[in-house]
Biopython code that builds the backbone (N, CA, C, O; Angstrom):
import numpy as np
from Bio.PDB.StructureBuilder import StructureBuilder

atoms = [
    (1, "UNK", "N", (-10.190, 8.430, -61.489)),
    (1, "UNK", "CA", (-10.915, 9.468, -60.789)),
    (1, "UNK", "C", (-12.316, 8.950, -60.457)),
    (1, "UNK", "O", (-12.938, 8.238, -61.246)),
    (2, "UNK", "N", (-12.779, 9.316, -59.305)),
    (2, "UNK", "CA", (-14.098, 8.873, -58.850)),
    (2, "UNK", "C", (-15.183, 9.717, -59.519)),
    (2, "UNK", "O", (-15.092, 10.943, -59.577)),
    (3, "UNK", "N", (-16.206, 9.031, -60.020)),
    (3, "UNK", "CA", (-17.368, 9.672, -60.600)),
    (3, "UNK", "C", (-18.403, 9.775, -59.486)),
    (3, "UNK", "O", (-18.909, 8.753, -59.022)),
    (4, "UNK", "N", (-18.728, 10.995, -59.046)),
    (4, "UNK", "CA", (-19.589, 11.197, -57.876)),
    (4, "UNK", "C", (-20.950, 10.533, -58.050)),
    (4, "UNK", "O", (-21.472, 9.937, -57.109)),
    (5, "UNK", "N", (-21.522, 10.629, -59.232)),
    (5, "UNK", "CA", (-22.864, 10.059, -59.421)),
    (5, "UNK", "C", (-22.833, 8.533, -59.522)),
    (5, "UNK", "O", (-23.836, 7.880, -59.237)),
    (6, "UNK", "N", (-21.713, 7.964, -59.919)),
    (6, "UNK", "CA", (-21.633, 6.520, -60.102)),
    (6, "UNK", "C", (-20.928, 5.806, -58.947)),
    (6, "UNK", "O", (-21.258, 4.660, -58.641)),
    (7, "UNK", "N", (-19.968, 6.463, -58.307)),
    (7, "UNK", "CA", (-19.069, 5.762, -57.392)),
    (7, "UNK", "C", (-19.269, 6.065, -55.912)),
    (7, "UNK", "O", (-18.524, 5.546, -55.081)),
    (8, "UNK", "N", (-20.241, 6.877, -55.563)),
    (8, "UNK", "CA", (-20.502, 7.169, -54.150)),
    (8, "UNK", "C", (-21.943, 6.767, -53.844)),
    (8, "UNK", "O", (-22.889, 7.265, -54.455)),
    (9, "UNK", "N", (-22.087, 5.853, -52.882)),
    (9, "UNK", "CA", (-23.410, 5.326, -52.540)),
    (9, "UNK", "C", (-23.483, 5.057, -51.040)),
    (9, "UNK", "O", (-22.468, 4.988, -50.348)),
    (10, "UNK", "N", (-24.685, 4.911, -50.574)),
    (10, "UNK", "CA", (-24.874, 4.588, -49.161)),
    (10, "UNK", "C", (-24.551, 3.109, -48.925)),
    (10, "UNK", "O", (-24.656, 2.276, -49.826)),
    (11, "UNK", "N", (-24.163, 2.819, -47.711)),
    (11, "UNK", "CA", (-23.907, 1.432, -47.332)),
    (11, "UNK", "C", (-25.174, 0.598, -47.498)),
    (11, "UNK", "O", (-25.108, -0.559, -47.914)),
    (12, "UNK", "N", (-26.310, 1.174, -47.179)),
    (12, "UNK", "CA", (-27.589, 0.458, -47.330)),
    (12, "UNK", "C", (-27.829, 0.068, -48.773)),
    (12, "UNK", "O", (-28.252, -1.055, -49.050)),
    (13, "UNK", "N", (-27.567, 0.976, -49.693)),
    (13, "UNK", "CA", (-27.728, 0.691, -51.115)),
    (13, "UNK", "C", (-26.778, -0.428, -51.549)),
    (13, "UNK", "O", (-27.150, -1.303, -52.331)),
    (14, "UNK", "N", (-25.557, -0.389, -51.035)),
    (14, "UNK", "CA", (-24.580, -1.436, -51.360)),
    (14, "UNK", "C", (-25.062, -2.797, -50.862)),
    (14, "UNK", "O", (-24.926, -3.801, -51.560)),
    (15, "UNK", "N", (-25.617, -2.826, -49.672)),
    (15, "UNK", "CA", (-26.118, -4.091, -49.124)),
    (15, "UNK", "C", (-27.259, -4.647, -49.968)),
    (15, "UNK", "O", (-27.334, -5.853, -50.199)),
    (16, "UNK", "N", (-28.146, -3.766, -50.429)),
    (16, "UNK", "CA", (-29.299, -4.204, -51.229)),
    (16, "UNK", "C", (-28.895, -4.639, -52.635)),
    (16, "UNK", "O", (-29.542, -5.508, -53.220)),
    (17, "UNK", "N", (-27.835, -4.046, -53.185)),
    (17, "UNK", "CA", (-27.466, -4.261, -54.588)),
    (17, "UNK", "C", (-26.018, -4.709, -54.750)),
    (17, "UNK", "O", (-25.335, -4.285, -55.682)),
    (18, "UNK", "N", (-25.558, -5.551, -53.859)),
    (18, "UNK", "CA", (-24.152, -5.948, -53.839)),
    (18, "UNK", "C", (-23.671, -6.500, -55.179)),
    (18, "UNK", "O", (-22.608, -6.105, -55.659)),
    (19, "UNK", "N", (-24.427, -7.395, -55.782)),
    (19, "UNK", "CA", (-23.993, -7.999, -57.038)),
    (19, "UNK", "C", (-23.838, -6.959, -58.149)),
    (19, "UNK", "O", (-22.913, -7.044, -58.956)),
    (20, "UNK", "N", (-24.742, -5.978, -58.191)),
    (20, "UNK", "CA", (-24.645, -4.916, -59.201)),
    (20, "UNK", "C", (-23.387, -4.084, -58.976)),
    (20, "UNK", "O", (-22.697, -3.720, -59.928)),
    (21, "UNK", "N", (-23.098, -3.789, -57.732)),
    (21, "UNK", "CA", (-21.896, -2.999, -57.422)),
    (21, "UNK", "C", (-20.630, -3.782, -57.763)),
    (21, "UNK", "O", (-19.665, -3.212, -58.273)),
    (22, "UNK", "N", (-20.632, -5.079, -57.484)),
    (22, "UNK", "CA", (-19.475, -5.903, -57.823)),
    (22, "UNK", "C", (-19.232, -5.894, -59.327)),
    (22, "UNK", "O", (-18.093, -5.765, -59.777)),
    (23, "UNK", "N", (-20.288, -6.029, -60.091)),
    (23, "UNK", "CA", (-20.157, -6.000, -61.543)),
    (23, "UNK", "C", (-19.636, -4.644, -62.015)),
    (23, "UNK", "O", (-18.783, -4.578, -62.900)),
    (24, "UNK", "N", (-20.147, -3.571, -61.429)),
    (24, "UNK", "CA", (-19.691, -2.218, -61.780)),
    (24, "UNK", "C", (-18.195, -2.066, -61.508)),
    (24, "UNK", "O", (-17.459, -1.537, -62.341)),
    (25, "UNK", "N", (-17.751, -2.527, -60.349)),
    (25, "UNK", "CA", (-16.334, -2.395, -59.998)),
    (25, "UNK", "C", (-15.455, -3.217, -60.931)),
    (25, "UNK", "O", (-14.366, -2.779, -61.301)),
    (26, "UNK", "N", (-15.919, -4.409, -61.316)),
    (26, "UNK", "CA", (-15.146, -5.240, -62.238)),
    (26, "UNK", "C", (-15.057, -4.601, -63.618)),
    (26, "UNK", "O", (-14.011, -4.652, -64.266)),
    (27, "UNK", "N", (-16.155, -3.999, -64.064)),
    (27, "UNK", "CA", (-16.182, -3.373, -65.387)),
    (27, "UNK", "C", (-15.346, -2.093, -65.436)),
    (27, "UNK", "O", (-14.604, -1.869, -66.392)),
    (28, "UNK", "N", (-15.469, -1.257, -64.403)),
    (28, "UNK", "CA", (-14.799, 0.056, -64.423)),
    (28, "UNK", "C", (-13.404, 0.014, -63.825)),
    (28, "UNK", "O", (-12.557, 0.838, -64.170)),
    (29, "UNK", "N", (-13.151, -0.951, -62.917)),
    (29, "UNK", "CA", (-11.880, -0.975, -62.205)),
    (29, "UNK", "C", (-11.779, 0.132, -61.168)),
    (29, "UNK", "O", (-10.710, 0.370, -60.605)),
    (30, "UNK", "N", (-12.882, 0.801, -60.919)),
    (30, "UNK", "CA", (-12.904, 1.917, -59.963)),
    (30, "UNK", "C", (-13.542, 1.476, -58.647)),
    (30, "UNK", "O", (-14.456, 0.652, -58.639)),
    (31, "UNK", "N", (-13.058, 2.026, -57.544)),
    (31, "UNK", "CA", (-13.656, 1.698, -56.249)),
    (31, "UNK", "C", (-15.003, 2.388, -56.075)),
    (31, "UNK", "O", (-15.356, 3.299, -56.824)),
    (32, "UNK", "N", (-15.739, 1.937, -55.080)),
    (32, "UNK", "CA", (-17.007, 2.564, -54.704)),
    (32, "UNK", "C", (-16.835, 3.096, -53.286)),
    (32, "UNK", "O", (-16.363, 2.391, -52.394)),
    (33, "UNK", "N", (-17.224, 4.349, -53.097)),
    (33, "UNK", "CA", (-17.178, 4.972, -51.780)),
    (33, "UNK", "C", (-18.549, 4.768, -51.139)),
    (33, "UNK", "O", (-19.578, 5.095, -51.730)),
    (34, "UNK", "N", (-18.549, 4.228, -49.937)),
    (34, "UNK", "CA", (-19.803, 3.970, -49.233)),
    (34, "UNK", "C", (-19.952, 4.967, -48.088)),
    (34, "UNK", "O", (-19.010, 5.251, -47.348)),
    (35, "UNK", "N", (-21.168, 5.483, -47.973)),
    (35, "UNK", "CA", (-21.435, 6.481, -46.944)),
    (35, "UNK", "C", (-22.333, 5.906, -45.855)),
    (35, "UNK", "O", (-23.146, 5.012, -46.087)),
    (36, "UNK", "N", (-22.152, 6.449, -44.675)),
    (36, "UNK", "CA", (-23.027, 6.156, -43.547)),
    (36, "UNK", "C", (-23.459, 7.513, -43.002)),
    (36, "UNK", "O", (-22.625, 8.341, -42.636)),
    (37, "UNK", "N", (-24.766, 7.729, -42.955)),
    (37, "UNK", "CA", (-25.316, 9.018, -42.536)),
    (37, "UNK", "C", (-24.733, 10.177, -43.348)),
    (37, "UNK", "O", (-24.470, 11.251, -42.807)),
    (38, "UNK", "N", (-24.536, 9.954, -44.632)),
    (38, "UNK", "CA", (-24.088, 11.002, -45.529)),
    (38, "UNK", "C", (-22.593, 11.270, -45.518)),
    (38, "UNK", "O", (-22.122, 12.130, -46.262)),
    (39, "UNK", "N", (-21.839, 10.563, -44.701)),
    (39, "UNK", "CA", (-20.390, 10.757, -44.635)),
    (39, "UNK", "C", (-19.665, 9.551, -45.204)),
    (39, "UNK", "O", (-20.057, 8.410, -44.956)),
    (40, "UNK", "N", (-18.614, 9.799, -45.963)),
    (40, "UNK", "CA", (-17.821, 8.701, -46.518)),
    (40, "UNK", "C", (-17.205, 7.900, -45.376)),
    (40, "UNK", "O", (-16.551, 8.461, -44.497)),
    (41, "UNK", "N", (-17.419, 6.586, -45.393)),
    (41, "UNK", "CA", (-16.923, 5.718, -44.327)),
    (41, "UNK", "C", (-16.053, 4.581, -44.840)),
    (41, "UNK", "O", (-15.106, 4.175, -44.165)),
    (42, "UNK", "N", (-16.359, 4.063, -46.024)),
    (42, "UNK", "CA", (-15.660, 2.892, -46.549)),
    (42, "UNK", "C", (-15.366, 3.074, -48.031)),
    (42, "UNK", "O", (-16.068, 3.787, -48.747)),
    (43, "UNK", "N", (-14.305, 2.406, -48.466)),
    (43, "UNK", "CA", (-14.017, 2.315, -49.889)),
    (43, "UNK", "C", (-13.922, 0.836, -50.219)),
    (43, "UNK", "O", (-13.160, 0.101, -49.591)),
    (44, "UNK", "N", (-14.695, 0.401, -51.204)),
    (44, "UNK", "CA", (-14.727, -0.998, -51.609)),
    (44, "UNK", "C", (-14.146, -1.084, -53.016)),
    (44, "UNK", "O", (-14.453, -0.266, -53.884)),
    (45, "UNK", "N", (-13.305, -2.086, -53.221)),
    (45, "UNK", "CA", (-12.623, -2.211, -54.506)),
    (45, "UNK", "C", (-12.502, -3.684, -54.868)),
    (45, "UNK", "O", (-12.368, -4.535, -53.989)),
    (46, "UNK", "N", (-12.551, -3.985, -56.171)),
    (46, "UNK", "CA", (-12.391, -5.377, -56.575)),
    (46, "UNK", "C", (-10.934, -5.793, -56.375)),
    (46, "UNK", "O", (-10.034, -4.953, -56.365)),
    (47, "UNK", "N", (-10.717, -7.084, -56.217)),
    (47, "UNK", "CA", (-9.399, -7.608, -55.855)),
    (47, "UNK", "C", (-8.337, -7.306, -56.908)),
    (47, "UNK", "O", (-7.208, -6.964, -56.556)),
    (48, "UNK", "N", (-8.672, -7.424, -58.180)),
    (48, "UNK", "CA", (-7.687, -7.183, -59.240)),
    (48, "UNK", "C", (-7.206, -5.730, -59.232)),
    (48, "UNK", "O", (-6.010, -5.469, -59.361)),
    (49, "UNK", "N", (-8.129, -4.799, -59.081)),
    (49, "UNK", "CA", (-7.748, -3.381, -59.023)),
    (49, "UNK", "C", (-6.934, -3.078, -57.773)),
    (49, "UNK", "O", (-5.992, -2.285, -57.807)),
    (50, "UNK", "N", (-7.308, -3.720, -56.670)),
    (50, "UNK", "CA", (-6.559, -3.515, -55.431)),
    (50, "UNK", "C", (-5.127, -4.033, -55.583)),
    (50, "UNK", "O", (-4.185, -3.390, -55.120)),
    (51, "UNK", "N", (-4.959, -5.180, -56.223)),
    (51, "UNK", "CA", (-3.619, -5.724, -56.438)),
    (51, "UNK", "C", (-2.801, -4.786, -57.315)),
    (51, "UNK", "O", (-1.615, -4.579, -57.056)),
    (52, "UNK", "N", (-3.416, -4.216, -58.350)),
    (52, "UNK", "CA", (-2.715, -3.244, -59.201)),
    (52, "UNK", "C", (-2.261, -2.048, -58.383)),
    (52, "UNK", "O", (-1.157, -1.539, -58.575)),
    (53, "UNK", "N", (-3.113, -1.601, -57.474)),
    (53, "UNK", "CA", (-2.765, -0.481, -56.601)),
    (53, "UNK", "C", (-1.578, -0.843, -55.712)),
    (53, "UNK", "O", (-0.655, -0.043, -55.556)),
    (54, "UNK", "N", (-1.596, -2.040, -55.131)),
    (54, "UNK", "CA", (-0.482, -2.485, -54.290)),
    (54, "UNK", "C", (0.809, -2.592, -55.095)),
    (54, "UNK", "O", (1.875, -2.209, -54.613)),
    (55, "UNK", "N", (0.718, -3.115, -56.323)),
    (55, "UNK", "CA", (1.896, -3.239, -57.185)),
    (55, "UNK", "C", (2.479, -1.866, -57.516)),
    (55, "UNK", "O", (3.695, -1.676, -57.489)),
    (56, "UNK", "N", (1.596, -0.906, -57.830)),
    (56, "UNK", "CA", (2.049, 0.451, -58.149)),
    (56, "UNK", "C", (2.717, 1.089, -56.932)),
    (56, "UNK", "O", (3.736, 1.767, -57.067)),
    (57, "UNK", "N", (2.153, 0.876, -55.756)),
    (57, "UNK", "CA", (2.734, 1.416, -54.529)),
    (57, "UNK", "C", (4.111, 0.812, -54.279)),
    (57, "UNK", "O", (5.043, 1.518, -53.894)),
    (58, "UNK", "N", (4.239, -0.491, -54.497)),
    (58, "UNK", "CA", (5.528, -1.157, -54.301)),
    (58, "UNK", "C", (6.583, -0.587, -55.235)),
    (58, "UNK", "O", (7.725, -0.376, -54.826)),
    (59, "UNK", "N", (6.212, -0.336, -56.488)),
    (59, "UNK", "CA", (7.144, 0.260, -57.443)),
    (59, "UNK", "C", (7.556, 1.662, -57.001)),
    (59, "UNK", "O", (8.734, 2.014, -57.061)),
    (60, "UNK", "N", (6.589, 2.456, -56.559)),
    (60, "UNK", "CA", (6.897, 3.817, -56.105)),
    (60, "UNK", "C", (7.822, 3.809, -54.890)),
    (60, "UNK", "O", (8.722, 4.642, -54.782)),
    (61, "UNK", "N", (7.597, 2.864, -53.978)),
    (61, "UNK", "CA", (8.466, 2.759, -52.807)),
    (61, "UNK", "C", (9.877, 2.354, -53.215)),
    (61, "UNK", "O", (10.851, 2.848, -52.647)),
    (62, "UNK", "N", (9.994, 1.461, -54.194)),
    (62, "UNK", "CA", (11.313, 1.047, -54.682)),
    (62, "UNK", "C", (12.026, 2.230, -55.331)),
    (62, "UNK", "O", (13.215, 2.446, -55.095)),
    (63, "UNK", "N", (11.312, 2.984, -56.138)),
    (63, "UNK", "CA", (11.907, 4.158, -56.790)),
    (63, "UNK", "C", (12.350, 5.180, -55.750)),
    (63, "UNK", "O", (13.423, 5.771, -55.875)),
    (64, "UNK", "N", (11.527, 5.388, -54.725)),
    (64, "UNK", "CA", (11.899, 6.333, -53.665)),
    (64, "UNK", "C", (13.157, 5.851, -52.944)),
    (64, "UNK", "O", (14.022, 6.661, -52.612)),
    (65, "UNK", "N", (13.269, 4.551, -52.700)),
    (65, "UNK", "CA", (14.459, 4.010, -52.049)),
    (65, "UNK", "C", (15.698, 4.171, -52.907)),
    (65, "UNK", "O", (16.769, 4.506, -52.401)),
    (66, "UNK", "N", (15.559, 3.937, -54.198)),
    (66, "UNK", "CA", (16.685, 4.121, -55.117)),
    (66, "UNK", "C", (17.112, 5.580, -55.135)),
    (66, "UNK", "O", (18.303, 5.887, -55.074)),
    (67, "UNK", "N", (16.136, 6.480, -55.220)),
    (67, "UNK", "CA", (16.459, 7.918, -55.214)),
    (67, "UNK", "C", (17.153, 8.331, -53.926)),
    (67, "UNK", "O", (18.075, 9.146, -53.954)),
    (68, "UNK", "N", (16.722, 7.781, -52.799)),
    (68, "UNK", "CA", (17.359, 8.085, -51.511)),
    (68, "UNK", "C", (18.807, 7.602, -51.531)),
    (68, "UNK", "O", (19.709, 8.301, -51.071)),
    (69, "UNK", "N", (19.019, 6.410, -52.063)),
    (69, "UNK", "CA", (20.380, 5.871, -52.157)),
    (69, "UNK", "C", (21.264, 6.734, -53.041)),
    (69, "UNK", "O", (22.419, 6.993, -52.704)),
    (70, "UNK", "N", (20.731, 7.178, -54.166)),
    (70, "UNK", "CA", (21.505, 8.041, -55.061)),
    (70, "UNK", "C", (21.836, 9.377, -54.403)),
    (70, "UNK", "O", (22.935, 9.904, -54.571)),
    (71, "UNK", "N", (20.878, 9.921, -53.652)),
    (71, "UNK", "CA", (21.140, 11.158, -52.909)),
    (71, "UNK", "C", (22.242, 10.946, -51.877)),
    (71, "UNK", "O", (23.108, 11.803, -51.705)),
    (72, "UNK", "N", (22.210, 9.806, -51.189)),
    (72, "UNK", "CA", (23.243, 9.496, -50.205)),
    (72, "UNK", "C", (24.619, 9.409, -50.861)),
    (72, "UNK", "O", (25.606, 9.901, -50.315)),
    (73, "UNK", "N", (24.676, 8.782, -52.032)),
    (73, "UNK", "CA", (25.951, 8.674, -52.751)),
    (73, "UNK", "C", (26.457, 10.065, -53.109)),
    (73, "UNK", "O", (27.626, 10.378, -52.886)),
    (74, "UNK", "N", (25.582, 10.902, -53.663)),
    (74, "UNK", "CA", (25.976, 12.249, -54.058)),
    (74, "UNK", "C", (26.417, 13.091, -52.866)),
    (74, "UNK", "O", (27.308, 13.930, -52.995)),
    (75, "UNK", "N", (25.798, 12.872, -51.702)),
    (75, "UNK", "CA", (26.123, 13.652, -50.507)),
    (75, "UNK", "C", (27.279, 13.039, -49.720)),
    (75, "UNK", "O", (27.692, 13.583, -48.696)),
    (76, "UNK", "N", (27.801, 11.908, -50.197)),
    (76, "UNK", "CA", (28.923, 11.282, -49.513)),
    (76, "UNK", "C", (28.541, 10.524, -48.260)),
    (76, "UNK", "O", (29.396, 10.258, -47.416)),
    (77, "UNK", "N", (27.274, 10.168, -48.121)),
    (77, "UNK", "CA", (26.815, 9.417, -46.944)),
    (77, "UNK", "C", (26.891, 7.924, -47.236)),
    (77, "UNK", "O", (25.879, 7.223, -47.218)),
    (78, "UNK", "N", (28.086, 7.453, -47.502)),
    (78, "UNK", "CA", (28.297, 6.036, -47.800)),
    (78, "UNK", "C", (29.498, 5.524, -47.016)),
    (78, "UNK", "O", (30.299, 6.303, -46.499)),
    (79, "UNK", "N", (29.607, 4.211, -46.938)),
    (79, "UNK", "CA", (30.787, 3.583, -46.340)),
    (79, "UNK", "C", (31.274, 2.503, -47.292)),
    (79, "UNK", "O", (30.520, 2.002, -48.127)),
    (80, "UNK", "N", (32.509, 2.164, -47.158)),
    (80, "UNK", "CA", (33.040, 1.083, -47.977)),
    (80, "UNK", "C", (32.561, -0.246, -47.412)),
    (80, "UNK", "O", (32.098, -0.319, -46.274)),
    (81, "UNK", "N", (32.675, -1.286, -48.212)),
    (81, "UNK", "CA", (32.280, -2.612, -47.763)),
    (81, "UNK", "C", (33.120, -3.055, -46.571)),
    (81, "UNK", "O", (32.598, -3.655, -45.632)),
    (82, "UNK", "N", (34.406, -2.765, -46.603)),
    (82, "UNK", "CA", (35.262, -3.192, -45.491)),
    (82, "UNK", "C", (34.908, -2.431, -44.207)),
    (82, "UNK", "O", (34.978, -3.004, -43.120)),
    (83, "UNK", "N", (34.532, -1.156, -44.314)),
    (83, "UNK", "CA", (34.105, -0.402, -43.121)),
    (83, "UNK", "C", (32.810, -0.984, -42.567)),
    (83, "UNK", "O", (32.662, -1.141, -41.355)),
    (84, "UNK", "N", (31.887, -1.298, -43.445)),
    (84, "UNK", "CA", (30.622, -1.884, -43.021)),
    (84, "UNK", "C", (30.856, -3.233, -42.346)),
    (84, "UNK", "O", (30.279, -3.520, -41.297)),
    (85, "UNK", "N", (31.709, -4.059, -42.955)),
    (85, "UNK", "CA", (32.004, -5.378, -42.407)),
    (85, "UNK", "C", (32.610, -5.256, -41.010)),
    (85, "UNK", "O", (32.237, -5.992, -40.096)),
    (86, "UNK", "N", (33.534, -4.334, -40.855)),
    (86, "UNK", "CA", (34.165, -4.136, -39.547)),
    (86, "UNK", "C", (33.135, -3.673, -38.518)),
    (86, "UNK", "O", (33.136, -4.150, -37.383)),
    (87, "UNK", "N", (32.270, -2.761, -38.903)),
    (87, "UNK", "CA", (31.230, -2.260, -37.997)),
    (87, "UNK", "C", (30.291, -3.387, -37.562)),
    (87, "UNK", "O", (29.940, -3.470, -36.385)),
    (88, "UNK", "N", (29.884, -4.247, -38.481)),
    (88, "UNK", "CA", (28.977, -5.355, -38.150)),
    (88, "UNK", "C", (29.672, -6.381, -37.258)),
    (88, "UNK", "O", (29.051, -6.929, -36.347)),
    (89, "UNK", "N", (30.942, -6.643, -37.511)),
    (89, "UNK", "CA", (31.686, -7.581, -36.667)),
    (89, "UNK", "C", (31.756, -7.067, -35.235)),
    (89, "UNK", "O", (31.582, -7.830, -34.285)),
    (90, "UNK", "N", (32.013, -5.763, -35.083)),
    (90, "UNK", "CA", (32.086, -5.184, -33.745)),
    (90, "UNK", "C", (30.704, -5.186, -33.088)),
    (90, "UNK", "O", (30.565, -5.530, -31.914)),
    (91, "UNK", "N", (29.711, -4.806, -33.842)),
    (91, "UNK", "CA", (28.357, -4.698, -33.295)),
    (91, "UNK", "C", (27.828, -6.048, -32.803)),
    (91, "UNK", "O", (27.187, -6.121, -31.755)),
    (92, "UNK", "N", (28.097, -7.114, -33.560)),
    (92, "UNK", "CA", (27.555, -8.425, -33.236)),
    (92, "UNK", "C", (28.587, -9.386, -32.663)),
    (92, "UNK", "O", (28.306, -10.575, -32.510)),
    (93, "UNK", "N", (29.768, -8.890, -32.346)),
    (93, "UNK", "CA", (30.775, -9.714, -31.715)),
    (93, "UNK", "C", (31.260, -10.863, -32.574)),
    (93, "UNK", "O", (31.481, -11.962, -32.066)),
    (94, "UNK", "N", (31.428, -10.633, -33.853)),
    (94, "UNK", "CA", (31.865, -11.670, -34.780)),
    (94, "UNK", "C", (33.375, -11.523, -34.985)),
    (94, "UNK", "O", (33.877, -10.443, -35.298)),
    (95, "UNK", "N", (34.070, -12.627, -34.800)),
    (95, "UNK", "CA", (35.521, -12.554, -35.006)),
    (95, "UNK", "C", (35.839, -12.763, -36.472)),
    (95, "UNK", "O", (35.073, -13.384, -37.209)),
    (96, "UNK", "N", (36.993, -12.229, -36.886)),
    (96, "UNK", "CA", (37.367, -12.368, -38.299)),
    (96, "UNK", "C", (38.088, -13.597, -38.561)),
    (96, "UNK", "O", (38.471, -13.858, -39.701)),
]
sb = StructureBuilder()
sb.init_structure("model")
sb.init_model(0)
sb.init_chain("A")
sb.init_seg("    ")
for serial, (resi, resn, name, xyz) in enumerate(atoms, 1):
    if name == "N":
        sb.init_residue(resn, " ", resi, " ")
    sb.init_atom(name, np.array(xyz, "f"), 0.0, 1.0, " ", f" {name:<3s}", serial, name[0])
structure = sb.get_structure()
């Protein structure tokens, strides 16, 4: 969760104190929200935390795909391997 007093700063402040912000992000693992004219414009995050975020997203996408497949099986939206093979042969003009 973002700490408003610690994690939201102006872009100008970030430019003046970049090294301090980098150290803060490495220590907390939290991103910093940068504002321009008082509006949130950018989110800056250290590379390790960003990679963790990408890894978590990849896992969630895999779980969603598995759940979709299980729903398809339960709803009978499946084909046999031989039906699939025949469909691909016809679609791509592959002889048996």
